[in-house]
C-alpha positions as CSV (number, residue, x, y, z in Angstrom):
1,M,39.0,48.7,139.2
2,R,37.3,47.6,136.0
3,T,33.8,46.5,136.2
4,T,32.5,43.2,134.9
5,N,30.9,45.0,132.0
6,E,34.2,46.6,131.0
7,N,36.0,43.3,131.1
8,K,33.3,41.8,128.8
9,T,33.7,44.7,126.4
10,L,37.5,44.3,126.2
11,K,37.1,40.6,125.6
12,S,34.7,41.3,122.8
13,F,37.2,43.6,121.1
14,K,40.1,41.1,121.4
15,P,39.6,39.5,117.9
16,T,39.6,43.0,116.4
17,Y,43.0,43.8,118.0
18,Q,44.3,40.5,116.6
19,A,43.0,41.3,113.1
20,I,44.7,44.7,113.2
21,A,47.9,43.2,114.4
22,I,47.9,40.6,111.6
23,A,47.2,43.2,109.0
24,G,50.0,45.3,110.3
25,L,52.4,42.4,110.0
26,L,51.3,41.6,106.5
27,L,51.7,45.2,105.4
28,S,55.2,45.4,106.9
29,G,56.1,42.1,105.3
30,L,55.0,43.3,101.9
31,N,56.9,46.6,102.4
32,G,60.0,44.7,103.4
33,F,59.6,42.4,100.4
34,A,59.2,45.4,98.1
35,Q,62.4,46.9,99.5
36,Q,64.3,43.6,98.9
37,D,63.0,43.5,95.4
38,A,64.1,47.1,94.8
39,K,67.6,46.1,95.9
40,A,67.4,43.0,93.7
41,N,66.7,45.2,90.7
42,T,69.8,47.3,91.4
43,G,71.8,44.2,92.3
44,E,72.3,45.5,95.9
45,G,72.6,42.7,98.4
46,T,71.7,39.9,96.0
47,E,73.5,37.5,93.7
48,K,73.4,38.3,90.0
49,G,70.6,36.5,88.1
50,I,68.0,36.4,90.9
51,G,64.7,37.5,89.3
52,K,62.1,39.8,90.7
53,I,59.0,38.2,92.2
54,H,55.7,40.1,92.4
55,I,52.9,38.9,94.7
56,G,49.7,40.6,95.6
57,L,46.0,40.9,95.9
58,V,45.1,43.7,93.4
59,Y,47.0,46.8,92.3
60,P,48.4,48.6,94.4
61,L,48.1,46.0,97.2
62,S,51.1,44.0,96.2
63,S,54.8,43.6,96.9
64,N,55.6,46.2,94.2
65,G,53.0,48.7,95.5
66,T,52.4,51.8,93.4
67,H,55.6,51.2,91.5
68,A,54.2,48.0,89.9
69,P,53.4,49.5,86.5
70,L,57.1,50.3,86.0
71,D,58.5,47.0,87.2
72,T,59.9,44.0,85.3
73,N,59.1,40.6,86.9
74,N,60.3,37.1,86.5
75,F,57.3,35.6,88.5
76,S,54.0,37.2,89.3
77,L,51.1,35.8,91.4
78,H,47.9,37.8,92.1
79,L,44.7,36.8,93.8
80,L,42.7,39.2,91.6
81,A,44.7,41.3,89.2
82,G,48.3,42.2,88.6
83,V,49.9,45.2,86.9
84,S,53.4,45.4,85.5
85,S,55.6,46.8,82.8
86,V,57.3,43.6,81.6
87,E,56.9,39.9,82.5
88,K,59.8,37.6,81.7
89,G,58.5,34.3,83.1
90,F,55.2,33.1,84.6
91,S,52.3,35.2,85.7
92,F,49.0,34.2,87.2
93,A,46.0,36.2,88.2
94,G,42.6,35.1,89.5
95,F,41.0,37.7,87.3
96,S,43.3,39.6,85.0
97,N,47.0,40.2,84.1
98,I,47.7,43.7,82.8
99,I,51.2,44.0,81.3
100,R,52.0,47.4,79.8
101,N,54.8,46.3,77.5
102,E,56.3,42.9,76.6
103,A,55.6,39.5,78.1
104,T,57.7,36.4,77.7
105,G,56.8,32.9,79.1
106,T,53.3,32.0,80.2
107,Q,50.5,34.3,81.3
108,I,47.4,32.7,82.8
109,G,44.4,34.9,83.7
110,L,41.2,33.2,84.8
111,F,39.3,36.0,83.0
112,S,41.8,37.9,80.8
113,N,45.3,38.8,79.8
114,H,46.2,42.2,78.4
115,I,49.7,42.8,76.9
116,G,50.5,46.2,75.5
117,K,53.2,45.2,73.1
118,K,54.6,41.8,72.1
119,A,53.7,38.5,73.7
120,N,56.2,35.6,73.5
121,G,55.0,32.2,74.7
122,F,51.6,31.2,75.9
123,Q,48.6,33.2,76.9
124,I,45.7,31.3,78.5
125,A,42.5,33.2,79.5
126,G,39.1,32.1,80.5
127,F,37.5,34.9,78.4
128,L,39.9,37.3,76.5
129,N,43.5,37.8,75.4
130,T,44.6,41.1,73.9
131,Y,48.1,42.0,72.8
132,G,50.1,44.1,70.3
133,S,51.7,41.2,68.5
134,A,52.5,37.6,69.4
135,E,54.9,34.7,68.9
136,G,53.5,31.5,70.4
137,A,50.0,30.3,71.2
138,S,47.0,32.0,72.7
139,F,44.0,30.2,74.2
140,A,40.8,32.1,75.2
141,G,37.3,31.1,76.1
142,F,35.9,33.9,74.0
143,A,38.4,35.9,71.9
144,N,42.0,36.6,71.0
145,I,42.6,40.1,69.7
146,S,45.9,41.2,68.3
147,K,46.7,44.7,67.0
148,G,49.7,43.4,65.1
149,N,51.0,40.2,63.6
150,V,50.8,36.7,65.0
151,K,53.4,34.0,64.5
152,G,52.0,30.8,66.0
153,A,48.4,29.9,66.7
154,Q,45.2,31.5,68.1
155,F,42.5,29.3,69.7
156,A,39.2,30.9,70.8
157,G,35.7,29.8,71.7
158,F,34.3,32.6,69.6
159,S,36.7,34.8,67.6
160,N,40.3,35.4,66.7
161,I,41.4,38.8,65.3
162,A,44.8,39.7,64.0
163,K,46.7,41.4,61.1
164,D,49.1,39.0,59.4
165,V,49.1,35.4,60.7
166,H,52.0,33.0,60.2
167,G,50.4,29.8,61.6
168,A,46.7,29.0,62.3
169,Q,43.5,30.5,63.6
170,L,40.9,28.2,65.2
171,A,37.6,29.7,66.5
172,G,34.1,28.6,67.4
173,F,32.6,31.4,65.3
174,M,34.9,33.7,63.4
175,N,38.5,34.3,62.3
176,T,39.7,37.6,60.7
177,A,43.1,38.6,59.5
178,N,44.8,40.5,56.7
179,A,46.9,37.7,55.3
180,V,47.3,34.1,56.6
181,K,50.4,32.0,55.9
182,G,48.6,28.9,57.3
183,S,45.0,27.9,57.9
184,Q,41.8,29.3,59.3
185,L,39.2,27.0,60.9
186,A,35.9,28.5,62.2
187,G,32.4,27.4,63.1
188,F,30.8,30.1,61.0
189,I,33.1,32.5,59.1
190,N,36.7,32.9,58.0
191,L,37.7,36.3,56.6
192,A,41.2,37.0,55.1
193,R,41.3,40.5,53.6
194,K,44.3,39.4,51.4
195,N,45.9,36.0,50.8
196,V,45.7,32.6,52.4
197,S,48.6,30.1,51.8
198,A,46.9,26.9,53.1
199,S,43.2,26.3,53.8
200,Q,40.0,27.9,55.0
201,L,37.4,25.7,56.7
202,A,34.2,27.2,57.9
203,G,30.7,26.1,58.8
204,F,29.1,28.8,56.7
205,I,31.4,31.1,54.7
206,N,35.0,31.7,53.7
207,K,36.2,34.9,52.1
208,A,39.7,35.7,50.9
209,E,41.6,37.3,48.0
210,D,44.1,34.7,46.6
211,V,44.0,31.2,48.1
212,K,47.0,29.0,47.4
213,G,45.3,26.0,49.2
214,S,41.7,25.1,49.4
215,Q,38.4,26.5,50.7
216,F,35.7,24.4,52.4
217,A,32.5,26.0,53.6
218,G,29.0,24.7,54.6
219,F,27.3,27.3,52.3
220,I,29.5,29.7,50.4
221,N,33.1,30.4,49.4
222,I,34.3,33.8,48.0
223,A,37.7,34.4,46.5
224,K,39.6,35.8,43.6
225,K,42.0,33.1,42.7
226,V,42.0,29.6,44.2
227,K,44.7,27.1,43.3
228,G,43.2,24.1,45.2
229,I,39.7,22.8,45.8
230,Q,36.9,25.3,46.4
231,A,34.1,23.2,48.0
232,A,30.9,24.6,49.3
233,G,27.5,23.2,50.3
234,F,25.8,25.6,47.8
235,I,27.8,28.3,46.0
236,N,31.4,29.2,45.1
237,I,32.4,32.6,43.8
238,A,35.8,33.3,42.2
239,D,37.6,35.0,39.4
240,N,39.7,31.9,38.7
241,S,39.0,28.4,40.2
242,D,39.6,25.2,38.3
243,Y,38.2,22.8,41.0
244,P,35.0,24.3,42.4
245,I,32.7,21.8,44.0
246,G,29.2,23.2,44.7
247,I,25.7,23.3,43.2
248,I,26.3,26.8,41.8
249,N,29.9,28.0,40.9
250,L,30.2,31.5,39.6
251,V,33.7,31.5,38.2
252,K,34.6,34.5,36.1
253,R,37.1,32.6,34.0
254,G,35.1,29.4,34.2
255,E,32.2,27.9,32.1
256,K,28.5,28.3,32.4
257,S,25.8,26.6,30.3
258,I,22.1,25.9,30.0
259,S,21.3,22.3,29.3
260,L,18.3,20.3,28.3
261,T,18.5,16.6,29.2
262,T,16.3,13.5,29.2
263,D,16.8,10.0,30.6
264,E,15.4,6.4,30.6
265,T,12.4,7.4,32.8
266,Q,11.3,10.1,30.3
267,T,12.2,12.9,32.8
268,S,13.3,16.0,31.0
269,I,15.4,18.6,32.9
270,L,16.3,22.2,32.1
271,S,19.5,22.8,34.1
272,F,22.2,25.4,34.8
273,R,25.7,24.0,34.8
274,S,28.5,26.2,36.2
275,G,32.1,25.6,37.2
276,G,35.8,25.9,36.4
277,K,38.1,24.2,34.0
278,V,37.6,20.8,35.5
279,T,34.7,20.5,38.0
280,Y,31.2,22.0,37.8
281,G,27.8,22.0,39.5
282,I,24.3,21.1,38.3
283,L,21.0,22.6,39.3
284,G,17.8,22.0,37.3
285,I,14.0,21.6,37.2
286,G,11.9,19.6,34.9
287,Y,8.9,17.4,34.1
288,N,8.2,13.6,33.8
289,L,6.3,12.8,30.6
290,K,5.3,9.3,31.7
291,N,3.7,9.8,35.1
292,K,0.3,11.3,35.9
293,K,0.9,12.4,39.5
294,E,4.6,12.5,40.3
295,V,5.5,14.8,37.4
296,Y,7.5,17.7,38.8
297,A,11.3,17.1,38.8
298,M,14.2,18.7,40.6
299,E,17.9,17.8,40.1
300,A,21.2,18.8,41.7
301,G,24.7,17.4,41.3
302,I,28.3,17.8,40.5
303,G,30.4,16.9,37.5
304,A,33.9,16.9,35.9
305,H,35.3,17.4,32.4
306,W,38.0,14.9,31.1
307,F,40.1,14.6,27.9
308,Q,39.2,18.0,26.7
309,S,39.9,19.2,23.2
310,S,38.4,21.7,20.8
311,F,35.7,19.3,19.6
312,F,35.5,16.4,22.1
313,R,35.5,15.9,25.9
314,L,34.1,13.5,28.5
315,H,31.7,14.4,31.3
316,T,31.2,12.4,34.4
317,E,28.3,13.4,36.7
318,L,26.9,12.5,40.1
319,T,23.3,13.7,40.4
320,A,20.3,13.4,42.6
321,T,16.8,13.6,41.1
322,V,13.5,13.9,42.9
323,L,10.0,13.5,41.4
324,E,7.2,15.2,43.3
325,S,3.4,15.4,43.3
326,F,3.6,17.7,46.4
327,K,1.1,15.4,48.1
328,T,2.0,11.9,49.3
329,G,4.7,9.5,48.3
330,E,8.4,9.9,47.4
331,Y,10.7,9.2,44.5
332,F,14.5,9.6,44.7
333,K,17.1,8.6,42.2
334,S,20.9,9.1,42.5
335,S,22.9,8.5,39.3
336,F,26.5,8.3,38.1
337,R,26.7,9.3,34.4
338,V,29.4,8.9,31.8
339,L,28.7,11.3,29.0
340,P,30.9,11.7,25.9
341,A,30.3,15.1,24.4
342,L,30.7,16.5,20.9
343,R,31.5,20.2,20.6
344,I,29.8,22.1,17.7
345,G,31.4,25.5,17.4
346,N,32.2,27.6,20.5
347,H,28.8,27.5,22.2
348,L,26.9,24.2,21.3
349,E,27.5,20.7,22.6
350,L,25.7,17.4,22.2
351,F,26.3,14.7,24.9
352,G,24.9,11.3,25.9
353,G,25.8,8.0,27.5
354,P,25.2,5.3,30.1
355,S,24.4,5.7,33.8
356,I,24.2,3.5,36.9
357,N,21.3,4.4,39.2
358,F,20.1,3.8,42.7
359,L,16.3,4.2,43.1
360,S,14.3,4.6,46.3
361,T,10.5,5.0,46.1
362,N,7.3,4.1,47.8
363,T,4.8,4.9,45.0
364,T,3.3,2.8,42.2
365,E,4.3,5.3,39.5
366,G,7.9,5.3,40.8
367,K,8.2,1.5,40.6
368,N,6.8,1.4,37.1
369,L,9.2,3.9,35.6
370,H,11.8,1.2,35.1
371,K,11.4,-2.6,35.0
372,K,14.8,-4.2,34.7
373,F,17.0,-4.1,37.8
374,I,20.4,-5.4,38.7
375,R,19.3,-5.8,42.4
376,T,16.4,-4.9,44.5
377,W,15.7,-4.3,48.2
378,G,12.7,-3.7,50.3
379,D,9.1,-4.6,49.9
380,P,7.5,-4.3,46.4
381,A,4.3,-3.4,48.1
382,G,5.9,-0.7,50.3
383,S,9.2,1.0,50.3
384,F,11.3,-0.1,47.4
385,Q,15.0,0.3,46.5
386,A,16.8,-0.9,43.4
387,L,20.1,-0.7,41.4
388,Y,19.8,-0.5,37.6
389,L,21.5,0.7,34.4
390,G,20.1,3.5,32.4
391,Y,21.0,6.3,30.0
392,S,20.8,10.0,29.6
393,G,21.6,12.6,27.0
394,G,21.0,16.2,25.9
395,I,22.2,19.4,24.4
396,Q,23.7,22.4,26.1
397,F,24.4,26.0,25.2
398,I,27.7,27.3,26.6
399,F,28.2,31.0,27.4
């Protein structure tokens, strides 16, 4: 006869017996499922066209067991991670999909997808996608990394890396590729080691060899030959670029000059003009001969050449000029200038013409630099804005 204590002990072990029984049933079910799938692969006992299904927790605890790295699946579902040879449909993993060869369809890994060879379709990962080559689209929270070519698009929160890209790369920080038949858009840097057929748009820097489209960067663009617009917040560098838009444009086959100009306020500026065949940038420093306090001048702008011949051309410029005493008060003038220019030989040019100007100042000297206005705003005793006509002219040495 069992004692009361023995009965209590047996009752306390009852849940353990139940857990073991359930685990045994699950393992036998998975084993039977694996055997059915093995028959499905050989066509035994199944109708032609039924695809293999792979379900599991993490390798090798799955319906394919230790044979999983050699299997081809039409559907895969794993709580943590799945391993296979080829995927021909949909695969999902709570952490990572690891596919040794090709993948066709859609792969979703809440952390990552890793495809050894070609990926056809969509790859969606919370952190990282890696593959040999790809045709389709890849979405990753951090990075998409391809060892080969990509035909389609890469979207990443931080970085996209590939060889040749036929499509687009969009990244929060950086895109890199050998050649891009499409566009690159990045929060910081786009790097194409060879050519780009469309556009590069970056928050800081773009770099490529030949660009058949345009480059737009917050700070600097670097290329050899650019057929479209090359626009940067500060500097463009190229061997050949007809339409650079930046404060400084170092174009090997472009034009550079040192200019001395003066305007209706008696502000004289020594400036560096640099650019391509059509557009150029302006950066200069100078001195105001009329003021006593706000005498130090700084100027920046962009311009364009029109109606060019061997002895005459027309410049149009949009500039911003600041006068400073480096103490209190401010003086800011933005101007649009139309400047006919007469070429004297190969290196000397005289130019001058009218301008329309917008003035903003809060100093007495600034208000007294010009008296006739088209329209005024603000308080004459405080902050003052005005629109007026003026003029400017100068001489430049071209090299």
